[in-house]
C-alpha positions as CSV (number, residue, x, y, z in Angstrom):
1,M,218.9,-78.9,-84.0
2,I,219.7,-77.9,-80.4
3,N,219.7,-80.8,-77.9
4,G,219.9,-79.7,-74.3
5,I,218.2,-78.5,-71.2
6,V,217.5,-75.0,-69.9
7,N,216.8,-74.3,-66.2
8,V,214.1,-71.8,-66.5
9,L,212.9,-69.4,-63.8
10,K,209.1,-69.5,-64.3
11,A,207.4,-66.3,-63.3
12,T,204.1,-66.2,-61.4
13,G,201.0,-65.8,-63.6
14,M,202.3,-67.9,-66.5
15,S,201.4,-71.5,-67.1
16,S,204.1,-74.0,-67.9
17,H,202.6,-74.2,-71.4
18,D,203.0,-70.4,-71.7
19,V,206.7,-70.9,-70.9
20,I,207.0,-73.5,-73.6
21,G,205.4,-71.1,-76.1
22,Q,207.9,-68.4,-75.3
23,M,210.8,-70.9,-75.5
24,R,209.7,-72.0,-78.9
25,R,209.8,-68.4,-80.1
26,I,213.2,-67.7,-78.5
27,Y,214.9,-70.8,-79.8
28,G,213.1,-71.0,-83.1
29,M,212.1,-74.6,-82.7
30,K,209.0,-76.6,-82.0
31,K,210.4,-79.7,-80.3
32,I,210.4,-78.4,-76.7
33,G,208.9,-79.8,-73.5
34,H,209.1,-79.4,-69.8
35,A,209.4,-81.6,-66.7
36,G,207.3,-81.1,-63.6
37,T,204.3,-78.8,-64.3
38,L,204.0,-75.6,-62.2
39,D,200.6,-73.9,-61.8
40,P,200.2,-70.2,-62.8
41,L,200.3,-69.3,-59.1
42,A,203.7,-70.9,-58.7
43,A,207.1,-69.7,-59.6
44,G,210.6,-71.1,-59.7
45,V,212.6,-73.9,-61.3
46,L,211.1,-75.4,-64.5
47,P,213.5,-77.7,-66.5
48,V,212.8,-77.2,-70.2
49,Y,214.1,-79.8,-72.7
50,L,215.1,-78.9,-76.2
51,G,215.2,-81.1,-79.3
52,Q,216.0,-84.8,-78.8
53,A,216.5,-84.1,-75.1
54,T,212.7,-84.1,-74.8
55,R,212.9,-87.9,-75.1
56,L,214.7,-87.9,-71.7
57,I,212.0,-86.1,-69.7
58,E,210.5,-89.2,-68.2
59,Y,213.9,-90.2,-66.8
60,G,215.0,-86.7,-65.7
61,D,211.8,-85.8,-63.8
62,N,212.3,-88.3,-61.0
63,G,214.6,-86.2,-58.7
64,I,213.7,-84.9,-55.3
65,K,212.1,-81.5,-55.3
66,T,212.2,-78.6,-52.8
67,Y,209.5,-75.9,-52.4
68,H,208.8,-72.9,-50.3
69,A,205.1,-72.4,-49.8
70,E,203.1,-69.7,-48.2
71,F,199.8,-70.7,-46.4
72,A,196.9,-69.1,-44.7
73,L,194.9,-70.8,-41.9
74,G,191.1,-70.5,-41.3
75,F,189.6,-71.1,-44.8
76,A,189.6,-73.7,-47.6
77,T,189.0,-73.2,-51.3
78,D,187.8,-75.5,-54.1
79,T,191.3,-75.4,-55.7
80,E,193.1,-75.7,-52.4
81,D,195.0,-72.4,-53.2
82,S,194.2,-68.8,-53.2
83,T,193.0,-68.7,-56.8
84,G,189.8,-70.7,-55.9
85,E,186.5,-69.9,-54.3
86,V,186.2,-70.2,-50.5
87,V,184.1,-73.3,-49.7
88,A,184.6,-73.5,-45.9
89,S,186.0,-71.5,-43.0
90,A,186.7,-72.0,-39.3
91,A,188.4,-70.2,-36.4
92,V,192.2,-70.3,-36.3
93,P,193.4,-71.9,-33.0
94,D,195.9,-70.1,-30.8
95,L,199.0,-71.7,-32.3
96,S,202.6,-71.2,-31.6
97,A,205.4,-71.9,-34.1
98,E,206.3,-74.9,-31.9
99,D,202.8,-76.2,-32.2
100,I,202.9,-76.0,-36.0
101,S,206.4,-77.5,-36.2
102,S,205.2,-80.5,-34.1
103,V,202.3,-81.2,-36.5
104,L,204.5,-80.7,-39.5
105,A,206.9,-83.4,-38.2
106,S,204.1,-85.9,-38.3
107,F,204.0,-85.6,-42.1
108,C,207.6,-86.6,-42.6
109,G,208.2,-90.0,-44.3
110,D,205.9,-92.0,-46.6
111,I,202.4,-90.7,-46.5
112,E,199.1,-91.3,-48.4
113,Q,197.9,-88.2,-50.2
114,T,194.7,-87.5,-52.1
115,P,195.6,-84.9,-54.8
116,S,193.5,-81.9,-55.5
117,R,190.6,-82.3,-57.9
118,Y,192.1,-79.2,-59.6
119,S,195.2,-81.0,-60.6
120,A,196.7,-82.1,-64.0
121,I,196.2,-85.8,-63.3
122,N,194.5,-87.6,-66.2
123,V,191.1,-89.2,-65.5
124,N,190.1,-91.4,-68.4
125,G,192.2,-89.2,-70.7
126,V,190.8,-85.9,-69.4
127,K,192.7,-83.5,-67.0
128,A,191.1,-83.6,-63.5
129,Y,190.9,-79.8,-63.3
130,K,188.8,-79.7,-66.5
131,L,186.4,-82.2,-65.0
132,A,186.3,-80.2,-61.8
133,R,185.4,-77.0,-63.6
134,Q,182.5,-78.9,-65.2
135,N,181.4,-80.0,-61.8
136,A,181.8,-83.6,-62.9
137,D,181.5,-86.4,-60.3
138,F,184.8,-88.2,-60.0
139,T,187.3,-89.3,-57.3
140,L,191.0,-89.3,-57.5
141,P,192.7,-92.2,-55.8
142,G,195.2,-91.6,-53.1
143,R,198.9,-92.0,-53.8
144,R,202.0,-92.7,-51.8
145,V,204.5,-89.8,-51.7
146,T,207.5,-89.2,-49.6
147,I,208.2,-86.1,-47.5
148,Y,211.9,-86.0,-46.8
149,E,211.8,-82.8,-44.8
150,I,209.2,-80.2,-43.9
151,R,210.1,-77.1,-41.9
152,L,208.3,-74.0,-40.7
153,L,210.2,-70.9,-41.9
154,S,207.9,-68.3,-40.4
155,Y,204.4,-68.0,-38.8
156,Q,202.4,-65.0,-37.6
157,N,198.7,-64.3,-37.2
158,G,197.4,-67.3,-39.1
159,R,199.9,-67.0,-42.0
160,G,203.2,-68.7,-42.5
161,V,205.8,-70.2,-44.8
162,I,207.0,-73.8,-45.0
163,A,209.9,-75.5,-46.8
164,V,209.2,-78.9,-48.1
165,T,211.6,-81.4,-49.7
166,C,209.6,-84.3,-51.3
167,S,209.3,-86.9,-54.0
168,K,207.9,-86.5,-57.5
169,G,204.1,-86.4,-57.5
170,T,203.6,-84.5,-54.2
171,Y,201.0,-81.8,-54.3
172,I,202.0,-79.1,-51.9
173,R,198.6,-77.5,-51.8
174,S,197.1,-80.8,-50.8
175,L,199.8,-81.2,-48.2
176,I,198.9,-77.8,-46.7
177,R,195.2,-78.8,-46.8
178,D,196.0,-81.9,-44.7
179,V,198.2,-79.9,-42.3
180,G,195.4,-77.5,-41.7
181,E,193.1,-80.4,-40.8
182,A,195.7,-81.7,-38.4
183,L,195.9,-78.3,-36.8
184,G,192.1,-78.3,-36.2
185,T,191.2,-75.8,-38.9
186,Y,191.4,-75.2,-42.6
187,A,194.4,-74.2,-44.6
188,C,195.0,-72.9,-48.1
189,M,198.2,-72.4,-50.1
190,T,198.7,-68.7,-51.1
191,Y,202.0,-68.9,-53.0
192,L,204.5,-71.5,-54.1
193,V,208.2,-71.4,-55.3
194,R,210.0,-74.4,-56.5
195,V,213.6,-73.8,-55.4
196,R,215.1,-77.1,-56.6
197,A,214.1,-79.9,-58.9
198,G,216.6,-82.7,-59.0
199,V,220.0,-81.2,-60.1
200,F,218.4,-77.9,-61.0
201,D,218.6,-75.1,-58.5
202,I,216.8,-71.7,-58.5
203,A,220.2,-69.9,-58.0
204,Q,221.2,-71.0,-61.5
205,A,217.8,-70.6,-63.2
206,A,217.4,-68.1,-66.0
207,S,214.4,-65.8,-66.6
208,L,212.7,-65.6,-70.0
209,E,214.2,-62.1,-70.2
210,E,217.7,-63.4,-69.7
211,L,217.1,-66.2,-72.3
212,E,215.8,-63.6,-74.7
213,A,219.1,-61.6,-74.4
214,D,221.4,-64.6,-74.7
215,P,219.7,-67.9,-75.6
216,Q,222.8,-70.0,-76.1
217,A,224.4,-69.1,-72.7
218,Y,222.0,-71.2,-70.7
219,I,221.8,-74.5,-72.6
220,L,222.9,-77.4,-70.4
221,P,224.0,-80.9,-71.6
222,A,221.1,-83.2,-72.5
223,D,222.2,-85.8,-70.0
224,M,222.5,-83.5,-67.0
225,A,219.3,-84.8,-65.4
226,I,220.0,-88.5,-65.9
227,Q,223.4,-88.8,-64.3
228,D,222.0,-91.3,-61.7
229,L,221.4,-93.9,-64.5
230,P,224.1,-96.5,-65.1
231,K,226.4,-95.6,-68.0
232,A,227.4,-97.7,-71.0
233,V,230.1,-96.6,-73.5
234,C,229.7,-98.5,-76.7
235,T,231.8,-98.8,-79.8
236,A,230.7,-97.0,-83.0
237,E,229.6,-100.3,-84.4
238,K,227.4,-101.1,-81.4
239,C,225.9,-97.6,-81.4
240,A,225.1,-98.0,-85.1
241,R,223.3,-101.3,-84.4
242,L,221.4,-99.8,-81.5
243,L,220.3,-96.9,-83.8
244,Q,219.0,-99.6,-86.1
245,G,216.9,-101.0,-83.3
246,R,219.0,-104.1,-82.7
247,A,220.3,-105.4,-79.4
248,V,224.1,-105.5,-78.7
249,P,226.1,-107.6,-76.2
250,F,226.8,-106.1,-72.9
251,A,228.2,-107.7,-69.7
252,G,226.1,-105.6,-67.3
253,K,228.1,-106.4,-64.2
254,G,226.1,-105.4,-61.2
255,L,223.0,-104.6,-63.1
256,A,219.5,-106.0,-62.7
257,H,217.2,-107.2,-65.5
258,G,215.4,-104.2,-67.0
259,D,217.7,-101.5,-65.7
260,V,217.7,-98.3,-67.7
261,L,221.1,-97.2,-69.0
262,R,222.4,-94.0,-70.7
263,V,224.5,-95.0,-73.7
264,Y,227.4,-93.1,-75.1
265,T,229.6,-93.2,-78.2
266,P,233.4,-93.7,-77.9
267,E,233.6,-89.9,-78.1
268,R,231.4,-89.7,-75.0
269,K,228.4,-88.3,-76.9
270,L,225.0,-89.3,-75.5
271,A,223.6,-91.9,-78.0
272,G,220.3,-92.6,-76.1
273,I,218.6,-94.8,-73.6
274,A,218.7,-98.6,-73.5
275,H,217.4,-101.4,-71.3
276,F,219.5,-104.2,-69.9
277,D,218.4,-107.7,-70.7
278,K,220.1,-109.8,-68.1
279,E,218.9,-113.1,-69.4
280,H,220.6,-112.6,-72.8
281,H,223.4,-110.2,-71.6
282,V,222.5,-107.6,-74.1
283,I,221.2,-104.0,-74.0
284,R,218.1,-103.2,-76.1
285,P,217.6,-99.7,-77.6
286,H,214.7,-97.7,-76.2
287,K,215.2,-94.1,-77.1
288,M,218.2,-93.5,-79.4
289,F,219.4,-90.2,-80.8
290,A,219.5,-90.2,-84.6
291,D,222.3,-87.7,-85.2
292,V,225.1,-89.0,-82.9
293,L,227.2,-90.9,-85.5
């Protein structure tokens, strides 16, 4: 079985699930998953995990992300992007690029954001967008997100493009909605490109057509997205014990209780993920790879 990651260039019009379906066909395997969903309107970087690497998605999807987003002022839609129905409109103020940049700057830092009702957030086990399409009555709680940088790339006649670098969990269309309100009008996202997700950059992303032509050429190491985690190299004996679900001694100098570690064999093969137990000075297996020894 292939264990690795592919930096896929998702095309507009496809869902992230559609991409996974194509990847299963290309690689001839079922155990494939993705990190960081992109809506059909959006394009760009979609990290796809193959084989046992799928067990690392929750740890590899915490990196900072960068987007380029087009927006239009003067109207709002129910989905907060151009795929939805217009639900409100207003005049567009006479705004300069400097005016917009000044407002954008106020969104830098930690902010409270209410995600779109048409998002993939689970509400009692049901995706919010499914409830929204059924006109169900529900409210999504606000969440704290971080905007590291937001810049205006262009603006003319009520339409523009921004670049946003942000934390995981940020909804760019909801950010644009709030920017429109701060500008004294409505705003709607009209296009989105994810140009970076953690260590994965759009410059190195491969299209489905490229993957079809040479599937093996684009497979990256399974641990590429978790290099920020502390590393533990264990003996073959300790790795075998971890694979059996047993804890093994580990000094853990400089680590805190509960820290997540990436564990390697003496040959520097990724053996899995473990948690550090500072009280007992051991590491406890969490997600181990069965075929490393």
